N, C-alpha and C positions, 0 to 999 in steps of 0.2 A: 983516767981524765978523758981519753979518746972515746972510751966506751960511753961515758956519760954524755959526751957531745953527740954521738951517734943516736942515743936514745932521745935526747932533747930534739934533735933534728927530725927524728921520725915522728914525734908528737906534733911538732910545729907543721910538718907536711900533711899530717892527717887532719889537723885543725883546718888548714887552707882548703884541703879537698873537700871537707864537709861544708865549708862556706860556699864554695864554688858550685856544689852539686845542685842547689835549688835554681841558681841561674841557669845551668845547663837544661834542667828539667823544664824550664819554661821558654827555652829556645825555640825559634820558629820551626814547625814540624816539616818533616820530609814529606813532599807531595810529588807525585809523578805527573799530574795534570800540568800541562804547560801554562795554563791560565786559571787563576782562582782568586777568590776574595771571601772574607768572612767578616761580617758586620753584626752589630746589635740592632734588633728591629725598632725599638721604641725611640732611640736617639739617632739612628742611621750612622753612628760612629764605626769607621772601619777599623778593624783590629789587625788585619794583615791582608796583603794582596800581592799577586804577581801577574804581570801582563794583563791586568784587569780591564784595560781599555782596548785590548786587542780585539779586532772584528773576527768573529768565527761563526761558522755554520752551527745553529742552534738545535736542529732535529726537533724532538717533541717538547722540548722545554719552551718551544714557541707557545705551546698551549697555556702557559701562565698567563700570557696577554690575552689569549682567547678567553679564558676564565674571568679575567679582570673586566673585559668589555661585557660578558654576560652579566656579572654582578652589578656593573654599572647600570644596566638596563633593569635589573631587578630592584635596584635602589630607587629608581625613578617610578616605579609602579607600572611601567609600560608592559611588563611581562611579569608573570607570577611563577612560583615553583610548580603549581599545578597546571600551568599552560600546556596544552597539548602540542607536541612537535611531531610533524609527519616527515618520515624519511623518503627522499627523492631517489631516483634511480642513480643520480650523480653521487649522492652521499653513500649509497650502498656499494658503489664502485670502488671506493677508497681501498687502497692496499695497505700493507704494513700492519700495525698493531690495530685491531678492530674488535667489535663486540657483535658483529654479524647482524646488524639491522637489516630488515628486508624492505624493498620498495613498498611504500604505502603504510609501512608499521607506524603505529602511534605510541608514543612514550610521553610521559610528563617531562617537563624541563628539568626537574629535580633528578629524575632517573638519567637523563641525558648528561647532567653535571657529573653524576657518580661515574658514569661510563667514561668520561674524560679525566676526571680527577684520579680514579683508581686504576683503571685498565688502559688509559691513554688511547681510547678509541678514536681512530681518525674518521670513521664513518659518523660517529656521534658528534665530533667537532664540526664537521661540515653541516650536519643536520641542524645543529644549534645555530650555525652561522646564517644558513639559509632562512631559518625561522626569525631571526632578529633583524637581518638586513635585507632579505629578499634573495640574496645570492652571496656565495663565498667571496666574490670580487668586491662587493660593496662592504661586506663585514671586514675585509682586510684593510680597506680604507679606514674604517673606524679604528682598527688596531694601529695603524700607522699615525693616525691623528692623535690617538692617546699617547703614543710614544712621543710625539712631538710636543704635546702639551706638557709632558713629564720632563722634557729636556734630554731625552735619551739620543744623543747625537750619533751614537755608534749602532743604531737599530734600524732596520728596514725589513718589513715582512712581505712575502709574496704569496703566502697561503695561511690558513689557520691552524694547520696541524703539524707542520715542520717536515713534511715529505720532500719539499722542494730542496734540491741540491744546487740551485741557482747561486751564483756569486752575489746576487742582488737580494739574497734572503740571509740576513746576518744580524748579530747582536754581539754583545761582549759580556764578560762575567760581572762587571760593574752594572751594566744596564739590566741584566737578569736579576741581580740582587736588588736593584731599584724597584723593578716591577714586582718582584716577590714580596718586598716590603709593602709596597702600596697594597697588594692584594690581601696580605694577612693582617695589616693593621687596620685598613679601612673596612674589610669584610672578613672579620675573624671567623665567621660562620664556615668559611671555606675549610677550616681545619677539621670540621665534623665529617667532611667528606675524604680529606686526604689522610685521615688517620684510619680509614676502613682498610682492613687486610683482605677480607673476602666477604662479598655479599652476593646473593642470588637477584637476578632481574627476571621478568617474565616476558618472553616474546609471544605477542598474539598476532598471527598472520593468517593469510587464506589457507596456509597449509596446516594450521592448527596452533596449539598452545605448547610452549616448551620453556623450560627454565635454563638459564645461562648463568654461570659463576663468574662474576667479576673478581679477578685476582690482582693485587696491587703490584705494580712494576717496581715500587720503592721498597727494596729489601731491607732499608735501614729501619723500617717499622719493627723488624724482628732482630735486628743487629745492634741497635742503639737505643737504649730504654727511654731516652728523652726526646725521641723523634716525634714531630708532629705533622710533617708533610716534607716535600711538597711536590716535585715533579722531576721525572727522569726523561732522557732522550738519547737516541743513538741512531746513527747512520753511517754508512762507509765513509762519508766525507767529515761528518761532525765527530766521529769516534763516539766516546761515551761521555754524556754530560749529565749533571745533576744539580738542582737547586734543593738543598735541605734545609728544613727548619727544625728547631729543637728548642725545648723550654726546660729550664733547670734552675732551681733556687730564685725564681722570679726573673731571670735573664733569658730572653728570647733571642736566639742567634740564628743567622742565615748564612749558610756556606754554599758557595757555588763553584763548581769545578767544570771545566770545559776542555775537551780533547783528551781525556783519560784513555789510556791504551786498551783497557779491558773493562768489562762489566764489574769485575771484582774490585779493580783498582779504584774505580770512581767512588765506591762505597768506603773503601779503605781511606781514600784521600779526604772524603767528607768527615769521617770520624776523627781523623787526626786533626782537621781544621777546628771542628767543634770542640774536641778535647783541649786543644791549645787555647781556644777562645775562653773556655770556662776557667781554665787553669790560671788566667791572669786578669780576669774581669771582675770588677766589683761595681755594682749598680747603686747609686745613691738616688733616693727619690723623696720628694716633698709633695705630699698630696695636696697642700694648699687648701686646706679646709677651715683654717681659722677665720674669724670674723675680721673684716677690714674696716677701718674708720670711714664714716661718710665724709664727703667733701662739700664744702659750701658752693652754692651755685649763684652767680651774679646775673640778674636781669632775667630770671626764669620764674615760671608759675609756681614752682617749688623751690625751696631754699637749700635743700640738701640733696645730694645724689648718693644712693647705696652704691658700693663697689664690690666686684667679685673678681677672682683670678680667672684668667683664660683657661687655666687647667693645670694639672700637676707639672712638676719639674723633675726631669730625670738626667743624670749624668753618669757616663760610663767611664770608670778609671781603670787604666791598664798599666799604671806605673807604681802601684802599691802605696799610693798616697793615703794619708790619714784623713778620711772623709769626715771624721767627726769635727774637724777644724773648718769645714765650709761655713761661710758667713752669708747670711741673707739680709739684703739692704733694701727697704721699701723706698721707692722714689715716687713722689706725688707733688703736684703743683699745690700752692696755697688755696686756689679756688678755681672753679670751672666757669666759663662764660656760656650762657644759653644762646641757641638751643643745644642740647645734649641728646644724643640717641643711644638707646640701649645697645651695648656691644662696642661702643666707641672706645678706643684705647686712651686712657688718661694717665697712665703711669706705668711703672714696671717694678718687678722684684728682681733684683740683680744678685747673682750667686758668685761668691768669690772663693778661691782655694789659694792659700798662702798669698793673698793680696792680689791674685790674678783673676780677672773675670772669666768665668767658665760657661756662663749662659744667663738667660733671663727668661721671665714669664710676663706677659703683658697682664695689666690691671685694667679691668673694663668697667664702664658705667653699667649698672644693673638695672637702670630706669631710663625712660625717655622724659625728658623735661623741655617743653616748649618755651619759647621765648615770651616773655610776659608783655601783654598790651596794656592800653590805657584802662580797659575795664578791670583787668587783673589788679592793677595798681590801686584803682578805687576801692576794690574789695578788700585789699590788704589794709588800706587806710581806715575803712569801716570797722574792720575786726580789731584793729589796734585802738580805735576809739571805744568800741564797745568794751574792750577788756580794762579800760581805764574807768 
């Protein structure tokens, strides 16, 4: 009887152990960096974090904002990828990581972007800053203005490349994740550059022509198969920092580590965070492509307004929920009152999981309808008369 009891107890304990194993497998990872965060890019949902609001020296991950400001200007058409950037003596003088641009050397803005995104060139960063804003000082003002517009309250820059070890040059892991998300979602073409492992550029100077190989500072490109970018940084004050982006099974994650004790550790920390994020995340997406009903319009030159969704809906689940039970409820008014402009929000699609609202997407008017005047009413009456 005792032997039977022991065997039964053994089976029970093994069963309990097997049940607990998956829970422990998805436990928060061991990370040596004192400050970190991992989030999903399309939704911005934070998966896990530690001291993410703590202000820290960023080193070269400063260049994430530098690249964001550059792409903002490309987006306006004020500059082009084939615009010519001339290296100043000041840009050439930058220390730290560089691509050895010579004073007076001319490169396209696209080549300069590669020098920043791949090799973290400080000389290239300053050359781009001077080209866009006239001076590094004025460019840094644009960086701080952009940070302020994004609500990054724990961020302030004093240079465009991260060489500064001033206490007034700081950011946080959460703010770095926010600027990384802004960069990769608004300008996904940046990933065409941050995925580059090695590429040659050509120096053409008074001394002649020579090739220089850009080599990526982001070793995750070879260590983690889903890596898409983004930026490394290190100084004696900042220690080792990294904003890492990855894409797997349709889920785009951003992991930021700041203050890692070694170069090797920052990459191990990032991989641990990304693995953890992917292990517990499921992304629900509704493309919102179906046709919406038109709405009647009162007092307009047209009687109906076609509708469209503002965009797709995405929801990241990290709790193991049954996402097939998500309910979508369309909420629209019985009619619209003219005038109506195309793009006006007129309703919403509300998404619920287990009865709880998890998000929504606005429904927009797809047409502009002016308010009807006296002449418009006469035309309507005439058409009605003719139809009779």
